[in-house]
C-alpha positions, -999 to 999 in steps of 0.1 A, spaced: -54 -71 -302 -19 -85 -311 -5 -118 -322 13 -136 -294 49 -146 -300 68 -173 -282 81 -162 -248 117 -165 -237 127 -200 -227 146 -186 -198 115 -170 -182 102 -187 -150 74 -183 -125 100 -176 -98 112 -145 -118 75 -135 -124 68 -136 -86 98 -114 -80 90 -89 -108 54 -85 -98 59 -84 -61 40 -116 -53 66 -130 -28 49 -113 2 49 -120 39 11 -115 43 -6 -124 10 22 -145 -6 7 -179 0 -29 -167 -6 -26 -147 -37 -5 -170 -58 5 -180 -93 -5 -214 -105 16 -236 -128 0 -222 -160 8 -186 -151 -26 -175 -138 -30 -153 -107 -51 -174 -83 -65 -171 -48 -58 -201 -25 -84 -207 3 -89 -239 23 -67 -261 0 -85 -249 -31 -73 -225 -58 -96 -201 -77 -83 -183 -108 -91 -146 -108 -96 -145 -145 -121 -174 -143 -142 -156 -117 -142 -123 -136 -153 -141 -168 -179 -162 -150 -198 -131 -138 -190 -110 -169 -173 -83 -149 -149 -58 -165 -141 -44 -130 -146 -58 -95 -133 -57 -60 -122 -91 -48 -123 -93 -10 -102 -122 4 -114 -121 40 -91 -149 53 -62 -125 47 -76 -103 75 -76 -133 98 -41 -142 87 -27 -107 95 -44 -107 129 -29 -141 137 5 -130 125 5 -100 148 -8 -119 178 15 -149 175 45 -127 168 38 -107 200 32 -139 221 64 -156 210 86 -125 216 69 -118 249 79 -153 260 115 -147 249 117 -113 268 98 -125 298 72 -98 293 41 -102 315 20 -73 305 1 -88 276 -13 -74 243 -45 -56 237 -52 -53 199 -77 -27 186 -88 -20 151 -90 17 141 -123 19 123 -112 49 102 -90 25 82 -120 7 67 -154 10 84 -175 -8 59 -198 -36 73 -180 -66 58 -146 -55 71 -159 -48 107 -177 -81 107 -145 -99 97 -126 -81 124 -152 -91 149 -152 -128 138 -115 -134 133 -107 -113 163 -129 -131 188 -101 -155 200 -78 -125 206 -103 -102 222 -96 -77 194 -112 -44 203 -120 -12 183 -107 24 181 -134 49 170 -134 86 164 -169 96 153 -206 91 161 -210 73 128 -184 47 137 -200 42 171 -234 37 155 -220 11 131 -203 -7 160 -234 -6 182 -249 -37 165 -220 -57 181 -224 -41 216 -246 -70 229 -225 -98 213 -198 -99 239 -175 -75 257 -145 -60 240 -124 -29 246 -134 4 229 -110 33 227 -126 66 216 -103 94 204 -126 117 185 -142 150 195 -162 143 226 -197 155 233 -225 146 258 -242 126 230 -210 106 223 -204 101 260 -239 87 264 -234 62 236 -201 52 251 -218 46 285 -242 23 267 -213 1 256 -199 1 291 -232 -10 305 -231 -40 282 -198 -51 296 -174 -33 273 -143 -16 286 -145 20 274 -115 44 274 -119 80 262 -88 98 249 -83 133 263 -70 159 239 -83 192 253 -99 210 282 -132 205 264 -129 167 267 -122 170 304 -153 192 309 -175 165 293 -158 136 312 -164 155 345 -201 146 340 -194 110 331 -173 96 360 -177 59 350 -157 64 318 -120 56 319 -95 81 305 -67 79 280 -40 105 278 -32 113 242 3 130 243 21 147 214 55 133 207 85 155 203 99 131 177 87 135 141 93 106 118 95 106 80 68 95 56 37 109 40 19 114 73 48 130 92 28 162 96 4 145 121 32 140 146 54 165 165 43 194 187 25 211 158 5 180 150 -33 180 151 -37 154 178 -31 152 215 -19 173 244 15 186 252 29 175 286 29 212 295 -8 215 289 -15 183 308 3 195 339 -17 227 339 -50 209 334 -42 185 362 -44 213 387 -81 220 378 -92 184 370 -76 166 399 -96 134 392 -76 128 360 -48 111 379 -73 86 393 -91 78 361 -63 78 336 -56 43 325 -42 46 289 -12 65 274 -17 71 237 11 85 216 8 86 178 36 92 153 15 91 120 9 62 96 32 41 75 66 49 92 89 31 68 124 37 83 133 14 112 155 41 128 124 63 131 103 35 146 130 27 171 134 64 182 96 68 185 92 37 207 120 49 229 101 83 233 69 65 242 87 45 268 102 76 283 68 94 284 53 64 302 81 62 327 79 100 335 41 101 338 38 70 360 65 85 383 47 118 385 12 112 396 -2 90 369 6 57 386 -26 40 374 -16 40 337 -17 4 327 -22 5 289 3 19 264 -8 26 228 21 36 205 -4 43 177 -6 29 142 28 36 127 37 0 118 42 1 81 25 -23 57 49 -36 30 32 -26 -2 64 -40 -17 79 -66 5 116 -62 -2 127 -43 30 145 -16 9 137 12 34 117 31 8 83 46 12 66 16 -4 89 -10 13 97 -6 50 131 -18 61 117 -37 91 90 -63 99 64 -68 126 90 -90 143 114 -61 146 86 -38 157 75 -60 186 110 -72 195 122 -36 202 90 -26 220 91 -56 243 128 -53 249 122 -17 261 91 -22 282 103 -54 298 129 -32 317 101 -20 340 93 -37 373 56 -37 364 49 -44 327 20 -25 311 -4 -39 286 7 -29 251 -21 -18 227 -17 -27 190 -34 -2 167 -20 -9 132 -51 -12 111 -34 -8 77 -13 -38 84 -45 -59 92 -67 -50 62 -46 -37 33 -41 -71 17 -77 -83 17 -90 -61 -12 -79 -65 -48 -92 -42 -76 -94 -62 -109 -100 -44 -142 -101 -53 -178 -79 -36 -204 -104 -20 -228 -79 -2 -251 -42 -1 -258 -28 32 -271 7 45 -279 22 65 -249 36 92 -272 45 94 -309 50 61 -327 75 57 -355 53 50 -385 76 53 -416 112 47 -425 120 84 -424 153 90 -408 160 53 -403 192 52 -423 205 84 -406 198 70 -371 212 36 -379 244 53 -393 248 73 -361 243 43 -338 264 19 -359 296 31 -343 284 28 -307 302 1 -289 299 11 -252 275 29 -229 299 58 -230 296 60 -268 258 60 -264 259 88 -239 278 109 -264 252 103 -291 224 111 -266 241 144 -257 239 155 -293 203 142 -296 192 162 -266 209 194 -281 189 189 -313 156 183 -295 162 214 -273 169 235 -304 137 222 -320 116 233 -291 126 270 -290 95 284 -306 101 269 -341 69 267 -362 63 235 -381 41 228 -411 20 197 -408 44 178 -429 74 190 -410 58 182 -377 50 147 -389 87 142 -399 99 156 -366 77 133 -346 88 104 -367 125 112 -363 123 117 -325 104 84 -322 129 66 -343 158 79 -323 142 70 -290 134 34 -301 167 28 -317 186 41 -287 165 17 -265 173 -11 -288 210 -3 -288 210 0 -250 195 -35 -247 222 -49 -270 250 -33 -250 237 -45 -217 232 -80 -230 268 -80 -241 281 -64 -209 256 -68 -180 280 -53 -155 276 -19 -172 240 -17 -159 251 7 -131 262 32 -157 227 32 -171 211 35 -136 233 63 -126 227 84 -157 192 101 -153 185 106 -190 196 72 -201 178 56 -172 146 74 -181 147 63 -217 155 27 -207 125 25 -183 100 47 -201 65 35 -211 57 28 -247 20 21 -242 -10 35 -223 -35 8 -212 -71 20 -206 -87 1 -178 -124 -1 -171 -123 16 -137 -118 50 -120 -86 56 -100 -105 83 -81 -133 59 -70 -114 26 -67 -80 36 -53 -83 73 -44 -51 74 -23 -32 69 -56 -44 105 -64 -46 120 -30 -12 111 -15 5 93 -44 3 60 -25 21 31 -42 0 0 -50 15 -31 -64 1 -41 -98 2 -75 -115 -13 -91 -146 -40 -117 -139 -28 -141 -166 3 -150 -186 27 -147 -157 45 -176 -173 55 -153 -202 79 -124 -202 61 -91 -203 59 -74 -237 59 -37 -229 60 -11 -201 26 6 -199 10 35 -180 -25 25 -167 -52 50 -175 -87 50 -162 -120 60 -178 -122 95 -162 -116 127 -181 -89 137 -156 -51 133 -164 -45 123 -127 -65 91 -133 -33 72 -142 -8 48 -126 26 56 -140 50 44 -114 62 9 -108 90 -4 -86 109 -35 -97 132 -51 -71 141 -86 -82 163 -103 -56 176 -133 -76 200 -140 -104 184 -135 -138 202 -137 -171 206 -103 -189 184 -115 -218 154 -115 -195 160 -80 -181 140 -65 -209 105 -66 -222 100 -85 -254 84 -59 -277 96 -25 -266 128 -37 -250 125 -16 -218 147 -24 -189 123 -38 -162 148 -56 -139 184 -60 -128 193 -85 -102 193 -71 -67 187 -35 -80 157 -14 -71 144 2 -103 116 27 -105 99 23 -139 78 47 -158 50 21 -161 39 -14 -153 55 -44 -172 25 -61 -189 17 -83 -219 0 -70 -251 -35 -85 -252 -39 -110 -281 -70 -107 -303 -101 -117 -285 -84 -120 -251 -99 -106 -219 -68 -92 -204 -71 -82 -167 -49 -63 -144 -49 -66 -106 -42 -37 -82 -32 -53 -49 -33 -42 -13 -62 -17 -16 -80 -28 16 -70 2 38 -86 36 36 -97 32 -1 -133 22 7 -142 52 29 -124 77 6 -141 67 -26 -152 95 -49 -178 99 -77 -156 114 -104 -174 114 -137 -201 94 -118 -179 62 -121 -181 45 -88 -191 14 -69 -177 -17 -86 -194 -51 -79 -177 -72 -52 -166 -108 -52 -163 -118 -15 -142 -148 -7 -142 -165 26 -135 -199 41 -163 -220 56 -155 -255 71 -122 -256 52 -138 -248 18 -138 -215 -2 -171 -196 -1 -178 -170 -28 -205 -144 -28 -210 -117 -54 -226 -84 -46 -236 -61 -75 -231 -23 -73 -267 -18 -60 -260 -41 -30 -279 -71 -45 -264 -105 -38 -261 -128 -68 
């Protein structure tokens, strides 16, 4: 689409990895950048370029599933716990379970089963459908199964079927209704799901606290114990859940302390047979792995998580078995959505003529500092505001107005880049000025991708979930523009227009900006929220692809059929005998 110019000689792959969030604790050595600037997947000592795979099968959109990343995350969790348990002298052990609601599709459950065999990785289910899917594994060997959905006699009979095949089955109690059902099934062990008082921050904070949907209050449990006296004998598990993706360490620490306190009080007051403690799935996945303490980047790691938990529970004379339930952390990295750019459009009005050029240049010619620029912008905003107060334009006047506004915006951005190159230390003045910052980081292009945000990454629409985006090629070149990503649907919500840049290395000021539209896309050690994604302009005849990373948790079961665009083909990558194995499944389920 565009002629390619020479990229900056200062640009490096190290800078590219930082800008596009590829230095990552889980996927960083699997989803890599090769020496020629292509995004590649490394499996078993071999490297496969994503662009090559997409072009080989002629796909404009596909899900790439990198199953070894599931195994890697499981290993990281288990080995981290094991090492820290040794340090703290903790004897209780770890019982990991995978909550099937996170991703219950066959290929994911099969990977959990295979990779989790050495760890005895169990499952957490909450519906008959999940139990039916899991039933094909019931005879393959015993695991633990924790059920915390709405209980019925039918569900209880299915659970007893697992128990008869050697599985350990624990049923969470959340109401008197559950206890009535369990009274008729005395062989099933009981879990006590208790509501926490503490309510952490985050998108799912509403699921915790006394008003949360799940669990019993201690007050209710004490009353029910009078009628169902057998509960003390059968209760084996304490389950307390604080919601998903808790990104602040102070919240995690406070929650773990409350779980410990509940366990101590319950075991001292009649529930002495509690031996399993499940603190829920709050461990945050680092969608951006910079530890900034923001909603996309937790300020702690799995090491911090287990270190505090083990420090607390090792105080006890008898150590419980700790249940790990963080499903998002296990499967998020394994799924990549890759889509081709099928059109490039201006984001707003483009400056098409020389109208107003001399006027704007005269105004900006005397600007020497950021302070001078702010004064010019103040007047600019006053004029724009005046022009929006119901004034009627002829077609020619409107064309001139759009042209002038566009020219002012682009010339201001150009002047801003000149000022920051000359005086890099003044970048904080830009960051701390909302209007100037918005101009500096605004998109100039809209890229149309051959996908549906609603179908392929629905949480982007449902909860404004952040997903890291990276180009599949030309990472050895400085990006050209900042672009909003639009999909093929007729809905304005089908866009990705937010990008977080957090480059933690020294970069010369010349490389802080995109090449073509001169947007500010990085500043060393500063967290910048951009109005779009830093990308390259596709050259004529180029298949330019974009990868949306970390979409392996929740997106598959939530997929929609907006505009009947749904069900991309899948490229499944695994490792067999140390070599990469690739299978391709078309949308209709047919293997190629």
